[in-house]
N, C-alpha and C positions, 0 to 999 in steps of 0.2 A: 570404495569409492573411484572412478578414476572419470573427471572431469573431459578427458577425452573420448573415452567409451561414448558418455553421453552426447556429446555434441555431434561424433559417427552415426549414433544412432539417429539422430535425430538430421542429420544431414540428408539419410537415406528417404527421406520424406520431402525436404524443404532444403531447395536450393537457393535461392535468395536470398539477402543478406535483410534482417530488420532494420530499419532505422529507429526503430521507438521502440521501449516496454514499457505496459500498460499493467500494473498488478490490481486487481478487483475484487472490494473488500463483501463483505456480508452485506447480500442481498442488491449488489450492484452486478452481477456478472451474468447479464443480461446484455450489455454492449459490446460480448464478444460476437452475439448472434448479429450483428450489426458488419461483420467484416465479412468481404466481400473474398469469393472462392475461398473457403477456405477450409484450410486444415490444420489436423486436431492429433496432438501428441498429451497419450494418456500419462500422469507424471507416474504409475506404478509399471506401464512397461518403458523406462527406463532405469539399465543397470545402479541399482544401489542411490534411489534419489526416493527423497519423503514422499509418502501420498497423505495427500490431505482428507480430512474425517470431521472438519468441522463442519455445521448447517449450512447448505447455500452456496458451499463452494463444491463446482464440479468437480477438479483436482485436474487441469489439464494445461497445455499450451495449443494456445489458436491463435497460429498463423496465414495471415491471409492483408487484403487492403481494408484502411479505412481512413476517406476522407484525405484519398488519391497518395497516402502513405503507406510500405510495407511496414507492419507492426506485426511483435508477440505479444502477447495477449495471457494473462497470468490466468484463466479463470476459474480464482479459488487458490489460497496462499496457503502457505503450511507454516502454523505455532509452536510458539516454545511450551503452550499447555496441552500440548497433545504426545508429548513426550518426544517430539527430536528434541536432539542436539542444536546447539544454538549453530552450530557450521553445516546443517542440514537446510536450518529454516533460511538462510543464508545463500543458500546454495542455487536457485534459481535466479536471485541476483548475478551471481557471478556465469550462470551459462549463459543469460540474454548479455552479457557485456563481452564475453568472448563470442558466440553469434554475431557481435557486430555493432548493438543496438549504441547512439549517441545521445537519447537523453531517456529519463524513469521517469513516466506517470503513476504515482501512487495513491488511491482510493480505500477507503475504510468507514467502519461505522463506531462510533465515538459517544461517550457519554458525555454532555455538558455541563460542565461545574462555572461556568460564568454565566450567571445568572441575567445577562441581557440577551442569553441565547435560547432559541425556542424549539423545538421538537419540529424537524426538516429543513431545518438551519443548516449552509454551508459554511466548512470553516478551512481557510487557507492558512496551512500551516507554516509559520516561520521560523519554527523552531521547537526541540523539544526535551525534554526531560526522562532521562532512562532511567526508571525506578523496577528492573524487570531484575536486580541486582545481578547480573553477569550482562558482558559485554563478548560482543560475537567476533573479536579480531582476539580476544586469550589465544592464547599456544600460539605454535611454531607458523611466526610467516611467512603468507607468500607472496614474494617482491615481484612476480610477473600481475601482483593483482594492485601493489601497491605496499606504500610506504612503514616499516613498522611502530611508529607512530604518527597516526592520519588529524591532519585539522580537520576539526569540526564548525568551524567558523561562518563557514558559506552550505554547511550543508543542504538548507531549501535554497535553491539557487535564486537570487534577488531578478534576474532577467527574466526566469519564467514567472516569479510571482507576480511583478510588474505587467505581465501580459496575462495572464490568469484575471487576473484586479482589471484588467482594462479591457478584457472580452468578457467580462459578469457585469459589468456598467451597460459595455453595449447592447447585452441583451435580458436586462433590468433585471436580475438574478442577484440576489441579496446575499455577499458574497463575507462573510469575515475572514480576519485574521487575528490568527491565535498563538498559543503554545500547547503540543498536545502531550501529556503523560506517557508513557508506556509502563505497564504494568503488567507480572507476566498470566497474571489470572489462574484457573477460568474460573474461580471467584468473583463475583461484582464486591467492590470493593464497598467497605462499608462507611457510613456517613463521617465519621471522624477524618476515614481517610481522606475525603474528598474536604471536607473542611483544610485540613494540612494542603490537601495538594495545591486548594484558591492560596491560603497564603504561602506557596512558595513559586505562584504567577501561573498556572493551570488553567487553562480554558476549557482542556478538554482530556478525555481520558478514553485508553484503548488496549488493547493486551497486542499488537500487532505494529508493521510499520518501524517501530524505532532500529528493533534487526536490522531491517534491509536495506534504511537508510545512510546506515553507521556503513553496509558494505558497497554500497555504493557511493557514497564520500571514499573511502578509503581508496577504489579503482578508478576516480574521476571523475564519475558519473554525472549528469547533471538531473535537479531529481526538482518535480511537484508534486506537493501531495496535499492531499483534500479529503477534508472529514465530512460524512454526512452524520450532524446528529440526529442521533435514532431513537435517543431516550436520555431525559436526563438526570443526573449522574444521583446514587444512596445519598436522600434525606434532601435534597433542591426541591423536591414533592412527595409528599406524602403517599408514594406508588410503589409498590414492588414492583420488582425489576425480573423484566424473562429477553428471552430472544427471539420468542414467537413478536415479540413489541419491534427489538431490531430488526428483523425481518420483513415486518408487515410495514414500519416508517420505510426502509429500504426500498421495498416493491412498489410505493406509493411519491415514490421520489424518483423513482430512475429513470425517469423521461428528463425530467432538468436536468440531471447530472449529468447524465448521457449528451446530452444540446450544449450544456460549457465544457465538456472534455472533449465532443467531436467538433466544436470551434476555433479550441483552445491548438486542438493537433492541426487543422487546416492553420495555423499561424505559423509551426512549427517549421 
């Protein structure tokens, strides 16, 4: 894998420098359709780049203008559970950083642990718990991206969280704030695990985001992250969990999520 080869390939199609990176989670990829004058670059066309196989993930970068800003949007991410090593999971973040982005917005679909949440709610992530069993920065450190030991105290940038909360209030959108716990997946968690995670202080659980945010923090990118609660986690309700429910709720709440994200982008 050669970072410069990836950048060189992208620059064959994209000359403008994106100022904002956006990662779209399960069922939330339609925001990319609102990008003006889009230039699409498939992950599979990039040398050494991981290909997304998760349902509802198109697997491509989309470059163009959104709310007056030139952006690069990941229409679908890659996950550890797909069998990709962590260095590949965080590669897209490092590519976007190398392309020039100055802020990163991350979205995901998550299971609600906090019993005050309801399916379809939004949660602003203020912190996370890494329960994936691995850290993406393990191995030789690349000082071009960041220091050997990366501070995570403000991984979810306070100023961007304030902006998101103010914007949600203006739009009359309920935006909870809480802690996201990342698991490796791909199996959903057991009811016993969810009870344990609640004791640990987690409000929502999912299978992404944590590695990407660690990588973003490592290379000094300000991060805003929002979860869509697409289901209540195992044991909260007496129902089976399914990926169909995740995609259905994502589609149902996509318009509101897009409205919130677009309004935030306008103010950045």
